[in-house]
C-alpha positions as CSV (number, residue, x, y, z in Angstrom):
1,M,70.4,88.0,94.0
2,R,69.2,87.6,97.6
3,I,66.2,89.1,98.4
4,L,63.7,88.9,101.5
5,H,59.9,89.6,101.0
6,A,58.4,90.8,104.3
7,P,56.9,91.4,106.6
8,T,53.3,90.2,105.7
9,N,52.0,87.5,103.3
10,I,49.3,89.3,102.0
11,A,47.0,87.3,99.6
12,G,49.9,84.6,99.7
13,Q,51.3,86.9,97.2
14,P,55.0,87.4,98.6
15,Y,55.3,83.5,98.6
16,V,54.0,83.1,95.1
17,L,56.5,85.5,94.0
18,S,59.4,84.1,96.0
19,R,58.9,80.8,94.4
20,A,59.2,82.0,91.0
21,L,62.4,84.4,92.0
22,R,63.8,80.8,92.9
23,R,63.0,79.3,89.7
24,L,65.0,81.8,88.2
25,G,68.2,81.2,90.0
26,H,67.6,83.7,92.8
27,V,67.5,83.1,97.0
28,S,64.4,84.7,97.8
29,D,62.6,84.0,101.2
30,V,59.2,85.1,102.8
31,L,59.6,86.4,106.2
32,V,56.3,87.1,108.6
33,T,56.0,88.7,112.0
34,R,52.7,86.7,112.1
35,R,50.9,83.7,110.2
36,H,48.2,84.3,107.9
37,P,44.9,83.1,109.1
38,F,44.5,81.5,105.7
39,G,47.2,79.2,106.0
40,Y,49.6,80.8,103.2
41,S,53.0,79.4,103.5
42,Q,56.1,81.1,104.4
43,D,59.9,80.4,105.2
44,I,60.7,82.3,108.3
45,V,58.4,83.4,111.1
46,F,59.3,86.2,113.5
47,D,56.8,85.8,116.4
48,F,58.2,88.4,118.5
49,D,54.9,89.9,119.7
50,R,54.7,86.9,122.5
51,L,57.5,88.1,124.2
52,W,57.9,90.6,127.0
53,T,58.3,94.0,125.5
54,P,61.8,94.8,126.4
55,W,62.9,91.6,125.4
56,R,61.1,92.1,122.0
57,Q,62.8,94.8,121.0
58,V,66.3,93.2,121.8
59,R,65.4,90.1,119.3
60,K,64.4,92.3,116.7
61,A,67.7,94.2,116.9
62,F,69.4,91.0,116.8
63,A,67.3,89.8,113.9
64,L,67.9,92.6,112.0
65,L,71.6,92.3,112.2
66,H,71.3,88.8,110.9
67,L,68.9,89.7,108.1
68,R,71.1,92.5,107.3
69,K,74.2,90.2,106.5
70,S,72.1,87.8,104.4
71,Y,70.3,89.9,102.1
72,D,70.8,92.5,99.5
73,L,67.4,93.6,99.0
74,F,64.4,93.6,100.9
75,H,60.9,93.9,99.4
76,F,58.4,95.1,101.7
77,Y,54.8,94.6,101.5
78,Y,51.5,96.3,102.7
79,G,53.4,99.5,104.1
80,E,55.2,98.1,106.7
81,S,58.8,96.9,107.7
82,L,60.7,95.2,110.3
83,L,60.3,97.3,113.1
84,A,57.8,99.7,114.7
85,R,57.7,103.4,112.8
86,H,60.2,101.6,110.0
87,R,62.7,102.3,112.3
88,D,64.7,99.7,110.2
89,L,64.8,101.7,106.9
90,P,67.6,104.0,107.6
91,M,69.8,101.1,109.1
92,L,69.1,99.3,105.9
93,K,69.8,102.3,103.7
94,R,73.2,102.8,105.8
95,A,74.2,99.1,105.2
96,G,73.9,99.7,101.5
97,K,70.8,97.5,101.0
98,R,68.1,98.1,98.4
99,I,64.2,98.8,99.5
100,V,61.3,98.1,97.2
101,F,57.9,99.1,99.0
102,H,54.9,97.4,97.4
103,F,51.6,99.0,98.2
104,R,48.5,96.4,98.2
105,G,45.2,98.5,98.7
106,C,44.0,100.2,101.7
107,D,47.4,100.6,103.1
108,I,47.6,103.5,100.8
109,R,44.2,104.2,99.3
110,M,42.9,107.7,101.1
111,R,39.6,107.5,102.3
112,G,38.7,111.5,102.2
113,L,40.0,111.9,98.7
114,E,38.2,108.8,97.3
115,L,34.9,109.4,98.9
116,A,35.1,112.8,97.5
117,R,35.8,111.3,93.7
118,R,33.4,108.8,93.4
119,A,30.0,107.5,95.1
120,T,31.2,103.9,94.3
121,C,34.7,103.0,95.8
122,A,36.3,101.0,98.4
123,C,35.7,103.5,100.8
124,K,32.1,103.6,100.4
125,D,31.0,101.2,103.4
126,C,33.8,101.5,105.7
127,P,32.8,102.7,109.0
128,A,36.3,104.0,109.3
129,P,39.7,104.7,107.8
130,C,42.5,101.9,108.5
131,S,44.4,104.7,109.3
132,S,44.2,108.7,108.3
133,D,45.0,110.3,105.1
134,P,47.5,112.4,106.8
135,E,49.3,109.2,108.1
136,K,49.0,107.7,104.5
137,E,50.5,110.7,102.9
138,S,53.2,110.5,105.4
139,L,54.0,106.7,104.4
140,R,53.9,107.9,100.7
141,D,56.6,110.4,101.6
142,L,58.5,107.9,103.7
143,A,58.9,105.6,100.6
144,R,59.5,108.2,98.2
145,R,62.5,109.1,100.7
146,L,63.8,105.5,101.4
147,A,62.6,103.1,98.7
148,D,64.4,102.8,95.7
149,R,61.6,101.5,93.9
150,T,57.9,101.7,94.9
151,L,55.3,99.3,93.2
152,V,51.3,98.7,93.3
153,A,49.3,95.9,92.5
154,T,46.4,97.5,90.9
155,P,45.9,100.1,88.6
156,D,43.8,102.1,91.0
157,L,46.4,102.8,93.1
158,L,48.4,104.8,91.0
159,E,46.1,107.5,91.9
160,W,47.6,107.8,94.9
161,V,51.4,106.6,93.9
162,P,51.5,107.8,90.6
163,E,55.4,107.1,90.0
164,A,55.1,103.5,91.1
165,D,55.2,100.7,88.7
166,L,52.3,98.6,88.4
167,V,53.0,94.7,89.0
168,T,50.1,92.6,89.0
169,Q,48.7,90.0,91.3
170,A,50.6,86.9,90.4
171,I,49.2,83.1,90.4
172,E,51.2,79.8,90.1
173,L,49.2,78.4,87.3
174,G,50.8,75.0,87.1
175,A,49.4,74.5,90.7
176,L,45.7,74.9,89.4
177,P,44.3,72.1,87.5
178,E,42.5,73.1,84.3
179,L,38.9,72.7,85.0
180,P,36.0,71.9,82.3
181,P,33.8,75.0,82.5
182,P,30.4,74.9,84.7
183,A,27.8,72.9,83.1
184,V,25.5,75.2,80.6
185,K,22.2,73.9,81.8
186,K,21.6,73.3,85.4
187,D,18.3,73.0,87.5
188,R,20.0,75.4,90.0
189,Y,23.1,77.8,90.1
190,V,25.8,78.2,92.8
191,I,26.9,81.9,93.1
192,L,30.2,82.2,94.9
193,H,31.3,85.2,96.7
194,A,34.6,84.7,99.3
195,P,35.1,88.1,100.6
196,S,38.1,88.5,102.7
197,D,36.5,91.9,104.2
198,P,32.7,92.3,103.1
199,L,32.6,95.9,103.6
200,I,35.2,96.7,101.1
201,K,33.8,93.9,98.5
202,G,30.2,94.9,98.6
203,T,28.8,91.4,100.1
204,C,26.0,93.2,101.3
205,Y,24.6,94.5,97.8
206,L,25.2,90.8,96.4
207,R,23.2,89.5,99.3
208,T,20.3,91.5,98.5
209,A,20.4,91.0,94.8
210,I,20.4,87.1,95.2
211,A,17.6,87.3,97.6
212,H,15.6,89.4,94.9
213,L,16.5,87.0,92.2
214,R,15.1,84.1,94.5
215,S,11.9,86.0,95.2
216,R,11.4,86.4,91.6
217,G,11.7,82.8,90.9
218,Y,15.4,82.7,89.7
219,P,17.6,79.1,90.6
220,V,20.3,80.7,92.0
221,D,21.9,79.8,95.6
222,L,24.5,82.5,97.2
223,R,27.6,80.5,99.0
224,L,29.5,82.5,101.3
225,V,33.1,81.3,102.1
226,S,34.6,83.9,104.2
227,G,37.8,83.2,106.7
228,R,38.6,79.6,105.4
229,P,41.6,78.2,104.5
230,H,42.8,78.7,100.9
231,S,42.6,75.3,99.8
232,E,38.7,75.2,100.7
233,V,38.5,78.8,98.8
234,R,40.1,76.7,95.7
235,Q,37.3,73.7,96.2
236,A,34.5,76.3,96.4
237,I,35.4,77.8,93.1
238,A,35.7,74.3,91.4
239,E,31.8,73.9,92.7
240,A,30.7,77.3,91.6
241,D,28.6,78.0,88.4
242,I,29.3,81.9,88.8
243,V,31.9,84.0,91.1
244,V,31.5,87.2,92.3
245,D,34.3,89.5,93.1
246,Q,34.5,92.5,94.3
247,L,31.4,95.4,93.6
248,L,33.2,98.5,94.9
249,V,37.0,99.1,94.5
250,G,36.7,99.2,90.1
251,W,39.0,96.5,89.6
252,Y,39.4,92.6,90.5
253,G,41.5,90.6,93.4
254,N,43.3,87.7,93.6
255,F,40.1,85.6,94.1
256,A,38.9,86.6,90.7
257,I,42.0,86.0,89.3
258,E,41.9,82.1,90.9
259,A,38.5,81.7,89.4
260,M,39.1,83.1,85.7
261,A,42.2,80.1,86.0
262,S,39.5,77.9,86.9
263,S,37.3,78.6,83.8
264,R,34.5,79.9,86.1
265,P,32.6,82.8,84.8
266,V,33.5,85.8,87.0
267,V,31.7,89.3,88.1
268,A,33.2,92.4,89.5
269,Y,33.0,96.1,89.2
270,I,36.0,97.2,86.3
271,R,36.0,100.8,85.8
272,D,36.8,101.6,82.3
273,D,39.7,104.2,83.2
274,L,41.6,101.7,85.3
275,A,41.5,98.9,82.6
276,R,43.1,102.1,80.1
277,R,45.6,102.5,82.9
278,A,46.5,98.8,83.3
279,G,46.7,98.7,79.2
280,F,44.2,95.3,79.1
281,S,40.7,94.4,80.1
282,P,39.8,91.6,81.8
283,P,37.1,88.9,80.7
284,I,35.1,89.8,83.6
285,L,31.2,90.9,83.4
286,S,31.4,94.3,85.1
287,A,28.8,95.1,87.9
288,T,28.2,98.0,90.4
289,P,25.8,97.7,93.6
290,D,23.2,99.3,91.5
291,S,23.5,97.0,88.6
292,I,24.3,93.8,90.3
293,E,20.8,92.4,90.3
294,R,20.3,92.9,86.8
295,V,23.7,91.7,85.7
296,L,23.6,88.3,87.4
297,E,19.7,87.9,86.2
298,E,21.4,88.5,82.6
299,L,24.2,86.0,83.0
300,V,22.2,83.1,84.3
301,A,19.6,83.4,81.3
302,N,22.4,83.7,79.1
303,D,24.1,80.4,78.5
304,R,26.5,81.7,75.7
305,V,27.8,84.6,77.7
306,R,28.7,82.4,80.5
307,A,30.4,79.9,78.5
308,G,32.6,82.6,76.7
309,L,33.7,84.3,80.0
310,A,34.6,80.8,81.0
311,R,36.7,79.9,78.3
312,A,38.4,83.2,78.0
313,G,39.5,83.1,81.7
314,R,42.5,80.8,82.2
315,P,44.2,82.3,78.6
316,F,43.8,85.8,80.1
317,V,45.2,84.9,83.5
318,S,48.0,82.7,81.5
319,R,48.9,86.1,79.6
320,I,48.8,88.6,82.6
321,H,49.0,87.0,86.0
322,D,51.3,84.0,85.4
323,A,54.2,84.2,88.4
324,G,57.0,83.2,86.2
325,R,56.1,86.5,83.9
326,I,55.8,88.6,87.0
327,A,59.0,87.4,88.6
328,S,60.8,88.5,85.3
329,Q,59.1,92.0,85.9
330,L,60.3,92.0,89.1
331,L,63.7,91.1,88.4
332,D,64.0,94.0,86.0
333,C,62.7,96.4,88.9
334,Y,65.4,94.8,91.2
335,R,68.1,95.0,88.7
336,S,67.6,98.7,87.7
337,I,68.4,99.7,91.6
338,V,71.1,96.9,92.6
339,G,74.5,98.0,91.5
């Protein structure tokens, strides 16, 4: 099978999946229309935005003709495709190509409904939506008309696309060395947080909680790593004692997965209903903006809980998020739509 992942390498996930698919014997490439600021790898870069606008459209049209001949299946991420306003999708369908849409988060999460349903949610502190709810409804309708299969990366997104398949985040476990858990007894504890978007991750609540704990004499230091290359984030995880992921979404992200794989205890907000929907519960200590100070206080004081979370992390990641397992799941999806 010849598979193209495009047009964005969000969280490095398309590249991880494409490598796993290659190991299973398939042609699998990643095309991006802009390089990721965190330094993730890709195979093809179509950076047409620097071109004069009319010439840009001509180049894109010729590129699409080439890609149409080179691949059988187009796996699109984050609600985007190769041409503006998804003009390429009808052309690909007419050429007999198969299309997969893979929603990742705010591309399909509808702010108005999210805020109406629950007080603690990803949209709680966003000053404005990335696009309006009607626009996202139109995107969902387009996926229902033109995509042969629709996927979501986290169980909360099934609220917005209930017919989708859950294909969880993937990690190349072999690329992460197995680290010893942090020392149980320390003079000070480094709490790491690496938000890709502080408003969605609940960073301000963590800052406040750490400030309160320090004022009360707890030996904790907050380390924030934001907008840095992926290699620096991995190094920061190795140096951390406790990792705090996102406090608003109700589920965990790639940062938490890498921390668990590195045997670091992880804190994030985990909704019970999402764990039931996913069919598994991660070894993560749940905390909301209201409880994060108390949860960290108890975690710093409890050596046994920290050690238990650290031990449980990597086996869980191996069982749920291993790239080879996710690639096999993807192949099942692909084969169901490729004749």
